[in-house]
C-alpha positions as CSV (number, residue, x, y, z in Angstrom):
1,M,0.0,0.0,0.0
2,T,1.3,3.5,-0.9
3,I,0.3,6.7,0.8
4,L,0.2,9.0,-2.2
5,I,0.0,12.6,-0.7
6,I,1.6,13.6,2.6
7,G,1.3,17.2,3.7
8,T,3.0,19.2,6.4
9,V,3.1,22.8,7.7
10,V,6.2,24.8,8.7
11,N,7.5,28.3,9.0
12,A,11.0,29.0,7.6
13,S,12.7,27.9,10.8
14,G,11.0,24.5,10.5
15,L,12.4,23.7,7.0
16,P,15.1,21.3,8.4
17,H,12.4,19.3,10.1
18,A,10.3,19.2,6.9
19,R,13.3,18.0,4.9
20,L,14.0,15.2,7.3
21,L,10.3,14.2,7.2
22,A,10.3,14.3,3.4
23,N,13.5,12.2,3.2
24,S,12.1,9.6,5.5
25,V,8.9,9.4,3.4
26,K,10.7,9.0,0.2
27,R,13.0,6.3,1.6
28,Q,10.1,4.2,2.8
29,M,7.4,5.0,0.2
30,P,9.3,6.2,-2.9
31,S,6.1,6.9,-4.9
32,A,4.5,9.1,-2.3
33,K,4.3,12.8,-2.9
34,V,5.2,15.4,-0.2
35,L,3.7,18.9,-0.1
36,V,5.0,21.6,2.3
37,C,2.8,24.5,3.3
38,L,5.1,27.3,4.2
39,V,3.7,29.9,6.6
40,E,5.8,32.8,5.5
41,E,5.2,35.9,3.3
42,K,7.9,34.9,0.8
43,P,8.3,31.5,-0.9
44,V,11.4,29.4,-0.9
45,E,13.2,27.5,-3.6
46,S,12.6,23.8,-4.2
47,L,13.9,21.4,-1.6
48,P,15.2,17.8,-1.9
49,D,12.6,15.2,-1.6
50,V,9.8,17.8,-1.5
51,D,7.5,17.7,-4.5
52,W,5.6,21.0,-3.9
53,I,6.0,24.0,-1.7
54,F,3.2,26.5,-1.5
55,T,2.8,29.4,0.9
56,A,-0.1,29.4,3.3
57,R,-1.5,32.5,1.5
58,E,-1.5,30.7,-1.8
59,I,-3.3,27.7,-0.3
60,S,-5.9,30.0,1.3
61,A,-6.4,31.8,-2.0
62,Y,-7.0,28.5,-3.8
63,L,-9.8,27.8,-1.4
64,G,-11.3,31.2,-1.9
65,L,-10.3,32.3,1.6
66,Y,-9.0,35.8,1.1
67,D,-9.0,36.7,4.8
68,F,-5.4,35.4,5.3
69,D,-4.0,38.5,7.0
70,S,-6.8,38.8,9.5
71,Y,-6.7,35.0,9.9
72,I,-3.0,34.5,10.6
73,F,-2.6,37.6,12.7
74,K,-4.4,35.8,15.6
75,F,-1.6,33.1,15.9
76,N,2.0,33.2,17.0
77,S,4.9,31.4,15.3
78,L,4.4,28.2,17.4
79,Q,0.8,28.1,16.3
80,C,1.3,28.5,12.6
81,G,0.9,24.8,12.1
82,T,-2.2,24.7,14.2
83,A,-3.6,27.5,12.1
84,M,-3.1,25.8,8.7
85,K,-3.7,22.1,9.3
86,G,-7.4,22.2,8.5
87,R,-6.8,24.5,5.5
88,L,-4.0,22.3,4.2
89,L,-6.1,19.1,4.4
90,T,-9.0,20.8,2.7
91,Y,-6.7,22.1,0.0
92,L,-5.2,18.7,-0.7
93,L,-8.6,17.0,-0.9
94,E,-9.7,19.6,-3.4
95,A,-6.6,20.1,-5.4
96,F,-5.9,16.4,-5.9
97,P,-9.3,14.8,-6.5
98,G,-7.7,11.8,-8.1
99,E,-5.8,10.8,-5.0
100,E,-7.7,8.6,-2.6
101,H,-5.8,9.0,0.6
102,I,-4.4,12.2,2.1
103,V,-2.2,12.2,5.3
104,Y,-1.1,15.2,7.4
105,L,2.1,14.7,9.4
106,D,3.8,17.1,11.7
107,P,7.2,18.2,10.4
108,E,8.9,16.6,13.4
109,M,7.5,13.2,12.3
110,Y,10.0,10.7,10.9
111,V,8.8,7.6,9.0
112,F,10.7,4.3,9.6
113,T,8.6,1.8,7.7
114,P,5.7,2.1,5.3
115,L,2.4,3.3,6.8
116,N,0.5,0.3,5.7
117,E,-2.2,0.3,8.4
118,I,-3.4,3.7,7.4
119,G,-4.5,2.5,3.9
120,H,-6.2,-0.4,5.6
121,M,-8.1,1.9,8.0
122,L,-9.2,4.2,5.2
123,S,-10.7,1.3,3.3
124,Y,-13.3,1.2,6.1
125,Y,-13.3,4.7,7.5
126,D,-13.1,8.2,6.1
127,V,-10.9,9.6,8.9
128,A,-8.1,7.8,10.8
129,L,-6.8,9.2,14.1
130,T,-4.0,8.1,16.5
131,P,-4.4,8.4,20.3
132,H,-1.8,10.0,22.4
133,H,-1.9,7.0,24.8
134,L,-2.8,3.4,24.4
135,E,-2.4,2.3,28.0
136,P,-4.1,3.7,31.1
137,S,-2.0,5.1,34.0
138,D,-1.6,3.3,37.3
139,A,-4.8,3.3,39.4
140,W,-3.3,5.8,41.9
141,D,-2.4,8.4,39.3
142,S,-4.7,10.0,36.8
143,S,-2.7,13.1,36.1
144,R,-1.7,12.0,32.6
145,E,-5.3,11.4,31.6
146,I,-6.4,14.7,33.0
147,G,-3.7,16.5,31.1
148,T,-4.6,14.7,27.9
149,L,-8.2,15.7,28.2
150,Q,-7.1,19.3,28.1
151,D,-4.7,18.9,25.2
152,G,-6.8,16.4,23.2
153,T,-7.2,12.6,23.3
154,F,-5.9,12.3,19.7
155,H,-2.7,13.5,18.2
156,S,-3.2,16.2,15.5
157,G,0.3,15.4,14.2
158,L,-1.0,12.5,12.2
159,V,-4.4,12.8,10.6
160,A,-5.4,10.6,7.6
161,V,-8.4,11.4,5.4
162,K,-10.1,9.6,2.6
163,N,-10.9,11.8,-0.4
164,S,-14.7,11.2,0.0
165,D,-17.7,13.4,0.8
166,E,-17.3,12.5,4.4
167,G,-13.6,13.1,4.4
168,R,-14.0,16.5,2.9
169,H,-16.8,17.3,5.3
170,F,-14.5,16.5,8.2
171,A,-11.6,18.7,6.8
172,K,-13.9,21.7,6.3
173,W,-15.4,21.3,9.8
174,W,-11.9,21.1,11.3
175,M,-10.7,24.1,9.3
176,K,-13.6,26.2,10.5
177,I,-13.6,25.3,14.1
178,I,-9.8,25.7,14.7
179,A,-9.9,29.2,13.1
180,G,-10.1,30.9,16.5
181,D,-13.2,32.9,15.7
182,F,-15.4,31.5,18.5
183,S,-15.6,32.4,22.2
184,G,-14.4,29.9,24.8
185,L,-11.9,28.2,22.5
186,P,-9.3,25.9,24.1
187,G,-6.3,27.6,25.6
188,G,-2.6,26.8,25.1
189,I,-0.6,26.3,21.9
190,F,-2.2,23.2,20.4
191,T,-5.7,24.5,20.1
192,D,-6.5,22.3,17.2
193,Q,-6.3,19.0,19.1
194,P,-9.2,19.1,21.6
195,Y,-11.7,19.3,18.7
196,L,-10.5,15.9,17.4
197,N,-12.2,14.4,20.5
198,F,-15.5,14.8,18.6
199,V,-14.5,13.2,15.4
200,P,-15.4,9.6,16.2
201,A,-18.9,10.8,17.1
202,F,-19.3,13.3,14.3
203,F,-17.8,11.4,11.4
204,N,-17.1,7.9,10.1
205,A,-13.7,7.8,11.9
206,G,-11.5,5.0,13.1
207,V,-8.9,5.0,15.8
208,L,-5.6,3.5,14.8
209,R,-4.4,1.7,18.0
210,H,-1.1,0.4,16.5
211,P,1.6,1.3,19.0
212,G,4.1,1.9,16.1
213,Y,2.5,5.2,15.2
214,S,3.2,8.5,16.8
215,L,5.9,7.3,19.3
216,A,6.7,10.5,21.2
217,F,7.7,12.0,24.5
218,W,4.2,11.7,25.8
219,N,4.0,7.9,25.5
220,L,7.6,6.7,25.9
221,H,6.7,5.3,29.3
222,E,4.2,2.8,27.9
223,N,5.1,-0.9,28.1
224,G,4.1,-1.6,24.5
225,R,6.3,1.1,23.1
226,K,9.8,0.0,24.2
227,V,12.2,0.4,21.2
228,F,14.6,-2.4,20.2
229,R,17.0,-2.9,17.4
230,S,16.2,-6.0,15.3
231,W,18.8,-6.6,12.6
232,D,18.7,-3.5,10.5
233,E,15.3,-2.2,11.7
234,Y,13.8,-0.8,14.8
235,C,10.7,-2.4,16.4
236,L,8.7,-2.1,19.6
237,T,7.6,-4.6,22.3
238,N,6.4,-7.9,20.9
239,H,8.3,-7.2,17.6
240,T,5.7,-4.6,16.6
241,P,7.1,-2.6,13.7
242,L,7.9,1.0,14.4
243,R,6.1,3.1,11.7
244,C,6.8,6.7,12.7
245,A,8.0,8.8,15.6
246,N,7.4,12.4,16.5
247,F,10.7,13.9,17.5
248,S,9.2,17.1,19.0
249,N,11.3,18.3,21.8
250,F,8.9,21.0,22.9
251,L,10.2,22.7,26.1
252,G,12.9,19.9,26.3
253,L,10.2,17.3,27.1
254,L,11.7,14.6,24.8
255,D,15.1,14.9,26.5
256,S,13.6,14.7,29.9
257,R,11.4,11.7,29.1
258,I,14.3,9.8,27.5
259,D,16.2,10.3,30.7
260,A,13.3,9.0,32.8
261,C,12.1,6.2,30.5
262,V,14.9,4.9,28.3
263,P,18.0,2.9,29.4
264,H,21.4,4.5,28.8
265,D,21.9,1.9,26.1
266,G,18.4,2.0,24.8
267,A,17.7,2.0,21.1
268,F,15.5,5.1,21.2
269,R,18.5,7.1,22.4
270,Q,20.3,6.2,19.2
271,L,17.3,7.2,17.1
272,W,17.1,10.6,18.8
273,S,20.9,11.1,18.5
274,D,20.8,10.3,14.8
275,Y,17.9,12.6,14.2
276,K,19.5,15.5,16.1
277,H,22.8,15.0,14.1
278,N,20.9,15.3,10.8
279,L,18.9,18.2,12.1
280,E,22.0,20.1,13.1
281,W,23.5,19.6,9.6
282,L,20.3,20.9,7.9
283,Y,20.2,24.0,10.3
284,L,23.5,25.1,8.7
285,Q,21.6,25.3,5.4
286,H,18.4,26.7,6.9
287,P,19.3,28.9,9.9
288,P,16.4,30.0,12.1
289,L,14.7,33.2,10.9
290,S,12.2,35.6,12.4
291,W,8.7,34.7,11.4
292,S,7.2,37.0,8.7
293,Y,3.9,37.4,10.5
294,D,5.4,38.4,13.9
295,Y,5.7,42.0,12.8
296,F,3.6,44.9,11.7
297,Y,4.4,46.4,8.3
298,S,6.1,49.2,10.2
299,G,8.6,46.6,11.6
300,E,7.2,46.8,15.2
301,K,7.0,43.4,16.9
302,I,3.5,42.3,17.5
303,A,2.9,41.7,21.2
304,D,1.1,38.5,22.3
305,E,-1.4,40.7,24.2
306,T,-2.2,42.4,21.0
307,K,-2.9,39.1,19.2
308,L,-5.3,38.2,22.1
309,R,-7.1,41.5,21.9
310,Y,-7.5,41.2,18.2
311,R,-8.8,37.7,18.5
312,E,-11.4,38.8,21.1
313,A,-12.4,41.7,18.8
314,R,-13.0,39.3,16.0
315,V,-15.2,37.1,18.1
316,Y,-17.4,39.8,19.6
317,R,-17.5,42.5,16.9
318,S,-16.6,43.0,13.3
319,F,-13.2,44.5,12.4
320,Q,-12.4,45.7,8.9
321,G,-9.0,46.2,7.4
322,N,-5.6,44.6,7.5
323,P,-4.3,44.3,11.1
324,F,-0.7,44.3,10.0
325,T,-1.1,48.0,9.0
326,L,-1.7,48.9,12.7
327,S,0.4,48.9,15.9
328,N,0.4,47.5,19.4
329,H,-1.3,50.8,20.5
330,S,-4.2,50.5,18.1
331,D,-7.8,49.9,19.4
332,F,-9.7,46.9,18.0
């Protein structure tokens, strides 16, 4: 089985991650196509292993969504992926009507073996989701479950959709609800994830419980996700194949969880070391840059408080005009 279209979202500083993702996809699924949505004002030149690069503005315009400036102004650089996941999925489903299966992967994802189970899932369901956790915590401790309820039961870093009426319905719903135009929306950075809790109830969605998907700092402790080296491949407990891992080290959490859960000679440490080594090499080619949409046209840095005030103004009253022409002292 071949996943034909895989999309991801980055700003310019995330291009090294996107290149590692694309390279891993091409090595395991050579016929798959990789599309990068770049959330920057200016495009970039072609990249190895990446078939298409479009700016977030271009993708929004294709969908007839010409509100891009007022839309992206509400988000910070860490949330740019959150802002565009729904739009990217909707775009891919519309722009590639002949492709049956579309998969969104976070740029920090790395594919180790073909994602065969996703194609099987999408033969029965229109949406496939992966849970953050597959094992409950000890009876005396429910803190992990409580935290996951706040952040979302399912991982928005891997969402697979069939190119069907139901699949397109899901993508458009997710695109609308994560736009930040409603009162009482979830807090934090990953505001797209909690809405996925509703997907198995709202849509013909399946839950992919294969432990080889979305291995990450939040589930390294699980007994079924211990990583081993078997000949020239990595596998998990009970020789389960490792399909993909999310190497997000947000706030250093991956480093700390490795120290807590992985032996000093553990195979996952080698995976993480190899990934970091490759990432450092790519950062020499793509050094971190300031995010285009972090500044007013005047050059003034947009304060987080200003973004919050603007989002509230959009929820409770109409606001006309391009917010990037204003300043932190403007009234909304």
